[in-house]
C-alpha positions as CSV (number, residue, x, y, z in Angstrom):
1,X,-38.0,27.6,-3.8
2,X,-35.1,29.5,-2.2
3,X,-35.4,27.4,1.0
4,X,-35.3,24.2,-1.0
5,X,-32.3,25.4,-3.0
6,X,-30.5,26.4,0.2
7,X,-31.1,23.0,1.8
8,X,-29.9,21.1,-1.2
9,X,-26.8,23.2,-1.3
10,X,-26.1,22.6,2.4
11,X,-26.4,18.8,2.2
12,X,-23.2,18.2,0.3
13,X,-21.4,20.6,2.6
14,X,-22.5,18.6,5.6
15,X,-21.3,15.4,4.0
16,X,-18.0,16.9,3.1
17,X,-17.5,18.2,6.6
18,X,-18.3,14.8,8.0
19,X,-15.8,13.1,5.7
20,X,-13.2,15.7,6.7
21,X,-13.7,15.2,10.4
22,X,-13.6,11.4,10.1
23,X,-10.4,11.6,8.0
24,X,-8.8,14.0,10.5
25,X,-9.3,11.5,13.3
26,X,-7.2,8.8,11.7
27,X,-4.6,11.3,10.6
28,X,-4.3,12.6,14.1
29,X,-3.6,9.1,15.3
30,X,-1.0,8.7,12.6
31,X,0.4,12.1,13.5
32,X,1.0,10.9,17.0
33,X,3.0,8.0,15.6
34,X,5.1,10.5,13.6
35,X,5.8,12.6,16.7
36,X,6.6,9.5,18.8
37,X,9.3,8.6,16.2
38,X,10.6,12.1,16.1
39,X,11.0,12.4,19.9
40,X,12.2,8.8,20.6
41,X,14.1,8.0,17.5
42,X,13.5,5.8,14.5
43,X,14.3,2.6,16.3
44,X,11.7,3.0,19.0
45,X,9.3,0.1,19.3
46,X,5.5,0.8,19.1
47,X,2.8,-1.8,19.0
48,X,4.9,-4.1,16.8
49,X,7.1,-4.5,19.9
50,X,10.5,-5.1,18.3
51,X,13.9,-3.5,18.1
52,X,15.3,-1.8,15.0
53,X,18.2,-3.9,13.6
54,X,18.9,-2.2,10.3
55,X,17.5,0.5,8.0
56,X,15.7,-1.4,5.3
57,X,16.4,0.0,1.8
58,X,13.1,0.3,0.0
59,X,12.4,0.3,-3.7
60,X,8.9,1.5,-4.6
61,X,7.3,0.9,-8.0
62,X,4.0,2.5,-8.8
63,X,1.6,1.2,-11.4
64,X,0.0,4.1,-13.3
65,X,-1.5,5.1,-16.7
66,X,-1.3,8.1,-19.0
67,X,-4.7,9.5,-17.9
68,X,-3.3,9.7,-14.3
69,X,0.1,11.2,-15.0
70,X,-0.9,14.8,-14.1
71,X,-3.2,13.9,-11.2
72,X,-2.8,10.7,-9.2
73,X,0.8,9.8,-10.2
74,X,1.9,13.4,-9.7
75,X,0.5,13.4,-6.2
76,X,2.4,10.2,-5.4
77,X,5.5,11.7,-6.9
78,X,5.1,14.8,-4.7
79,X,4.4,13.0,-1.5
80,X,5.2,9.6,0.0
81,X,7.3,8.2,-2.9
82,X,10.0,10.8,-2.2
83,X,10.9,8.8,0.9
84,X,11.7,5.6,-1.0
85,X,15.3,4.8,-1.7
86,X,14.4,4.0,-5.3
87,X,11.1,4.8,-7.0
88,X,9.8,3.8,-10.4
89,X,6.6,4.8,-12.2
90,X,5.5,1.9,-14.4
91,X,3.3,2.7,-17.4
92,X,2.6,2.0,-21.1
93,X,3.5,5.6,-22.1
94,X,6.5,7.9,-21.6
95,X,6.3,10.9,-19.3
96,X,9.4,12.9,-18.6
97,X,8.1,14.5,-15.4
98,X,7.6,11.0,-13.9
99,X,10.6,9.4,-15.7
100,X,8.3,6.5,-16.4
101,X,9.6,3.0,-16.9
102,X,7.7,2.1,-20.1
103,X,6.5,-1.4,-21.1
104,X,5.0,-1.9,-24.5
105,X,1.8,-3.4,-23.0
106,X,-1.6,-2.1,-23.8
107,X,-3.4,-0.3,-20.9
108,X,-6.2,-2.7,-19.9
109,X,-7.4,-4.7,-16.9
110,X,-6.7,-7.7,-18.9
111,X,-3.0,-6.9,-18.9
112,X,-2.5,-6.1,-15.2
113,X,-0.8,-9.4,-14.5
114,X,1.5,-9.1,-17.5
115,X,2.5,-5.6,-16.4
116,X,3.1,-6.6,-12.8
117,X,5.2,-9.6,-13.8
118,X,7.2,-7.5,-16.3
119,X,7.8,-4.8,-13.7
120,X,9.1,-7.3,-11.1
121,X,11.3,-8.9,-13.8
122,X,12.7,-5.5,-14.7
123,X,13.3,-4.6,-11.1
124,X,15.2,-7.9,-10.6
125,X,17.4,-7.3,-13.7
126,X,18.1,-3.6,-13.0
127,X,17.8,-3.0,-9.3
128,X,18.2,-6.2,-7.3
129,X,21.2,-4.8,-5.4
130,X,19.7,-1.4,-4.8
131,X,17.2,-2.4,-2.1
132,X,16.4,-5.0,0.5
133,X,12.6,-4.8,0.0
134,X,10.4,-4.1,-3.1
135,X,7.0,-2.5,-2.8
136,X,4.3,-2.5,-5.5
137,X,1.6,0.2,-5.1
138,X,-1.1,1.7,-7.3
139,X,-1.2,5.4,-8.1
140,X,-4.0,5.9,-5.6
141,X,-2.3,4.1,-2.7
142,X,-0.7,6.1,0.1
143,X,2.2,4.5,1.9
144,X,3.6,5.5,5.3
145,X,7.2,4.6,4.5
146,X,8.5,5.0,8.1
147,X,5.9,2.6,9.4
148,X,6.6,0.2,6.6
149,X,10.4,0.2,7.4
150,X,9.5,-0.2,11.0
151,X,7.5,-3.3,10.2
152,X,10.3,-4.7,8.0
153,X,12.9,-4.6,10.7
154,X,11.3,-7.8,12.1
155,X,12.1,-9.7,8.9
156,X,15.3,-10.8,7.2
157,X,15.3,-9.8,3.5
158,X,17.6,-12.8,2.8
159,X,14.6,-15.0,3.5
160,X,11.6,-15.1,1.0
161,X,8.8,-12.9,2.5
162,X,5.6,-11.5,1.1
163,X,3.6,-8.9,3.2
164,X,0.4,-7.0,2.6
165,X,-3.4,-7.2,3.2
166,X,-4.2,-10.9,2.9
167,X,-7.3,-12.4,1.4
168,X,-8.0,-15.7,-0.4
169,X,-11.0,-15.3,-2.7
170,X,-10.8,-18.0,-5.4
171,X,-7.7,-19.6,-3.9
172,X,-6.9,-22.1,-1.1
173,X,-3.8,-19.9,-0.4
174,X,-3.8,-16.3,0.7
175,X,-2.7,-13.5,-1.6
176,X,-2.2,-9.8,-0.9
177,X,-4.6,-7.0,-2.1
178,X,-2.9,-5.1,-4.9
179,X,-4.6,-1.8,-4.0
180,X,-3.4,-1.8,-0.4
181,X,0.2,-2.3,-1.7
182,X,2.4,-5.3,-1.0
183,X,6.1,-5.8,-0.4
184,X,8.5,-8.7,-1.1
185,X,11.9,-9.3,0.2
186,X,15.1,-9.4,-1.9
187,X,15.2,-13.2,-1.5
188,X,11.5,-13.5,-2.7
189,X,12.3,-11.4,-5.8
190,X,15.2,-13.6,-6.6
191,X,13.1,-16.7,-6.2
192,X,10.3,-15.2,-8.3
193,X,12.7,-14.6,-11.2
194,X,14.9,-17.7,-10.9
195,X,12.2,-20.2,-10.2
196,X,8.8,-18.8,-11.0
197,X,9.7,-17.1,-14.3
198,X,12.7,-19.1,-15.4
199,X,11.1,-22.4,-14.8
200,X,7.7,-21.2,-16.2
201,X,5.9,-22.1,-13.0
202,X,3.7,-19.0,-13.0
203,X,1.2,-17.7,-15.5
204,X,2.2,-14.3,-16.7
205,X,-1.1,-13.1,-18.2
206,X,-4.5,-12.3,-16.5
207,X,-6.6,-9.5,-15.1
208,X,-6.1,-10.1,-11.4
209,X,-2.5,-9.2,-10.8
210,X,-2.6,-9.6,-7.0
211,X,-4.2,-13.0,-7.1
212,X,-1.9,-14.2,-9.9
213,X,1.3,-12.8,-8.3
214,X,0.3,-14.2,-4.9
215,X,-0.5,-17.7,-6.4
216,X,2.9,-17.6,-8.0
217,X,4.8,-16.8,-4.8
218,X,2.8,-19.4,-2.9
219,X,3.7,-22.0,-5.5
220,X,7.4,-21.3,-5.2
221,X,7.5,-21.3,-1.4
222,X,7.5,-17.7,-0.5
223,X,6.3,-17.2,3.1
224,X,3.5,-14.8,4.1
225,X,4.5,-12.3,6.8
226,X,2.3,-11.0,9.6
227,X,0.7,-7.6,8.8
228,X,-1.0,-6.9,12.0
229,X,0.3,-5.3,15.2
230,X,0.6,-6.9,18.6
231,X,-3.1,-6.1,19.2
232,X,-4.3,-7.7,16.0
233,X,-5.0,-4.3,14.4
234,X,-4.5,-4.0,10.6
235,X,-1.5,-2.3,9.0
236,X,-2.4,-2.5,5.2
237,X,-5.8,-1.2,4.2
238,X,-7.5,-1.7,0.8
239,X,-9.9,1.2,1.1
240,X,-9.9,5.0,1.9
241,X,-9.4,6.0,5.5
242,X,-13.0,7.1,5.9
243,X,-14.3,3.8,4.7
244,X,-12.0,1.9,7.1
245,X,-13.0,4.2,10.0
246,X,-16.7,3.5,9.3
247,X,-16.1,-0.2,9.6
248,X,-18.1,-2.9,7.9
249,X,-20.0,-2.0,4.8
250,X,-22.3,-4.5,3.1
251,X,-21.5,-2.9,-0.3
252,X,-17.8,-3.7,0.0
253,X,-16.5,-6.5,-2.3
254,X,-16.7,-10.1,-1.2
255,X,-13.0,-10.6,-0.9
256,X,-12.7,-8.0,1.9
257,X,-14.8,-10.3,4.1
258,X,-12.6,-13.4,3.3
259,X,-9.6,-11.7,4.8
260,X,-7.1,-13.9,6.5
261,X,-6.9,-11.6,9.5
262,X,-8.2,-13.4,12.7
263,X,-11.5,-11.9,13.8
264,X,-11.7,-9.4,10.9
265,X,-13.8,-11.3,8.3
266,X,-17.3,-10.0,8.5
267,X,-16.6,-8.4,11.9
268,X,-14.9,-5.1,11.3
269,X,-15.1,-2.5,14.1
270,X,-14.0,0.6,12.2
271,X,-11.3,2.7,13.8
272,X,-10.6,0.2,16.5
273,X,-9.2,-2.2,13.9
274,X,-6.7,0.3,12.5
275,X,-3.2,0.1,13.9
276,X,-1.2,3.2,15.0
277,X,1.5,1.7,12.9
278,X,-0.6,1.8,9.7
279,X,1.3,1.3,6.5
280,X,-1.2,2.0,3.7
281,X,-4.6,3.1,2.5
282,X,-6.1,2.7,-1.0
283,X,-8.4,4.8,-3.1
284,X,-6.8,7.9,-1.8
285,X,-7.6,10.8,-4.2
286,X,-4.8,13.4,-4.9
287,X,-6.4,16.0,-2.6
288,X,-6.4,13.6,0.3
289,X,-2.9,12.5,-0.5
290,X,-1.6,16.0,-0.3
291,X,-3.5,16.6,2.9
292,X,-2.2,13.5,4.6
293,X,1.4,14.4,3.6
294,X,1.0,18.0,4.9
295,X,-0.4,16.8,8.3
296,X,2.4,14.3,8.7
297,X,5.4,16.1,7.5
298,X,4.9,19.8,6.8
299,X,3.1,21.2,9.9
300,X,5.5,22.9,12.3
301,X,5.5,21.2,15.7
302,X,6.6,22.8,19.0
303,X,10.0,21.9,20.2
304,X,9.9,19.2,22.9
């Protein structure tokens, strides 16, 4: 009895240890990226192989709900979103700690498109001149803002761009995974409001906000940017780091295997497909979010 109990108690610990080790591997890779920037300067080219031209101003809006205010949203508030030039927490309820931007829209999967379109409309009306790029993320998405800005230096915000993790389930045109986070240029936001909404070319209701928003942008001529590095490794990731490290999983949803990335669909290779310039991961719990942030920004490093 005692031996069986001891074994059953040890099993979860082994699993947790394995997850921790796998997670640490990817964080060490990303930590190297951070140190590289710190030593060589923010304009240094990595695998994206380009020169820094300007410092992209970034507005980040995070979709959240009341039940996540004190957990997921708080973790985002305390970690990566502090590095955005402007940040907004979009919700259906007020929260003073988050200073939420409130829309009178019921919390439901059926209203995700409505919320997303309303948020981008609000951002256009109130913040169009406060940023060059506009990021949408969930409250369980972790964004490496330095890497995102590094990516965006290759693109002119005065042209209509849309960048994220591309897939095309249900559509002939690609759209970006909402959970991995996606970013649009100032020009794309202007086009979305002045053409897509004003001319009623885009549906504003639905439960698949990423598909609906992507279809809208495709319809009005917004271009899809490249979200791989020079070695065709992915930058935006729709799953937790451990899931991405482990590679292909037959239980992952169908759309993941219909990715527009060359060579990725149905042929993932785990950590070898992840770029050192990684921009995002999804399904990151608050504990992992704080850990990632601590490893990247708070650990004291020896002077070089």
